[in-house]
N, C-alpha and C positions, 0 to 999 in steps of 0.2 A: 584404718586411717579415716579422719574429717572428712566428709567431703562440704568442699566449701561449693555452697547453691548459690547461683551468683543471678539473682533480682531479676527485673523489666529496669532500665532505664529510664527514669521518674521526667519530664518534661520541667520545663519546673516555669507557668502557667502568670508570674506576677506579672507579667507587667501584659499582655494579654487583653486585661480589662482597660487598662490604660491604651489602647492601641486599638477596640472595638471607640470610644471617650471620644476618641483624636478620630475617627473617620465618623465615628455621627454628628459630630461638631463643624466637621466640613460638608460632608455635604447637611447638613440646614442653612447655616453657610451661603453655600452656593448653587441653595436649587430656589428657582423662580416657582413663588404660585401664581398662579391666571385664580384671577380676581372676579366673577360673575359682575355685568355689570349689567344693567336696568335702565328704564326714563328718570332723568331728576323731575322729579314732577314731587312739589311742595303744594299742599293743599290745601286749602282756602280754610278762614277760622272759622270761626262757629258763630253764627251768628246772631245777634245778641238777642236773649225774648222780646222782647219789639218788635224787630225784624221777621222773625221763623215767617217763613210764607205756607201757605195751608196748602200740600199740593191739592187739594182737592180747586183750586180757585186758577189755579198753571194753565190759561185760554192753547187750547190745539192749536192759535197757527204759532207761537210764539214756541211755538216743538218744530228745532228742524230735525228731521231724524239722518241718521247714515249707517247703512248696514255695508257690509264687508260679506262678502261667502268664502265658501272656501276655494273659490275658486280664481281671490283674488279681481274679484267686480266690484267696483261702487254700487249700490241700488242706495241712488239720497235725492227723498220723497219720495220711493216711489219713481222714480223712474232712474237706467244706465247714466251714470259721468263717470270720465276720464280726472285720474285721481290728477291731473297736469290741469283743474276745473274744483276743482275743490274748494280750491280755497275761496276763490275769488266769487263763488258758489256760500260760501262761508260767509263772509261783508259783506256781502250785500244782504244774506238773511239780516248779521246783528244789524248794521248798518243804514235798516229799511227806517225809521220814525216814524211811521205809519204809509208811505204814501199806500206800497201796496196790500191788499188784503190778505194778500198768503205769502207775506212775509210776516215778519216782529211786527210788533207793533213798538220797541224803542229794545236799546242796547240793552241796558239793567232787566229786561223781557224774556232775555233772548235768553234760550239752552239747547247746547244739541247734544242731543244724545246719541252717540253711539256703539254699537251692536257689531260683532263679529264671529264667524263664525271657529268653531274647532279648528276647525283643516286651513283659516289662512294661517298664509304668513305670520314670521312673522316679522320679517323683513318689508309689508303693506302695510302691517297694522305700525309701525313703524311713521312709515310713510307717509299714514293717513293723520297719526297725534302728531310730526313737525306739519301740515299743510294745516291743520284747523288753532294750532298754537302760533303759525304766519302769518295766521287772518287776527287772529287781538291783536299781534302784536308787528301790522303795520296798522290795525286802528287808533292800535292807541299815539305811535308813531306821527300816525298827521295828526291828532287832536292834541300835542306834548306841541307838533310845532307849531300852529294854529293855535295853542292858543299859550306858551310860554317861551316859543321860541329852539325849544333845544330837540333834540331825538327824548327819548322816552328813558333812555338806559343814564342818557346824562344828568336825569331831573334828580335836587336835592327828594328823599321820605317825604313829606311834607307833598312835595306834586305830584307826583310816583300814585303814591296814594287819591289823588285827585283825581285824575286817568285814569285806576283800576274801578273809584266806583264810576267816571263814566261808562267805561267799558270793561264790567268784569265776567270772569273768562268763567263761565257756566258749560260746564265738559260734565255728563254723564254716560258711566260709559257701566255697562247693562252687562250679563254674567256672559260668556258664549255661551251659542248652543248649536244646536244641530241645525242651520238655515238655508245652507247650497245642497239640500239633496243626499249627502253627505249617512254613512250611516254604522 
């Protein structure tokens, strides 16, 4: 008598690939991806050849030195300063027009040098950036209101360019260092 050997029943895997594909599509469509954001900063255009400044001719009085240590403390021009005073201090420095010997000669020559410690918090770094940008925005708004009777953002491109020429935003950021005593 011939024994009838029974094999194991096979599972139909034909639709398994379809199911996996549908699950993949489902998760791709329903998943949200967090996008890291940073500071939206538009770099200034390269100066033309005849307008290149020679770094050796920059007067030390035209540089406003802002340091942030690892404890999120500001050291501005060698003195401790609170973040709430930074905007007014920067505006006073930029818009001096030669009135005081310890501040910039004029807004076109004023440079803000920003350096932070590697241990500086991101929040403090952003706050300092915002205060410096706000100082320039306020000076530009004031100049555009007095010259054109409109806020800077409401001006046409030509007039905005004229105001930017009066108050060019020159913020020099140095590479972070260990200036706060952290090793």
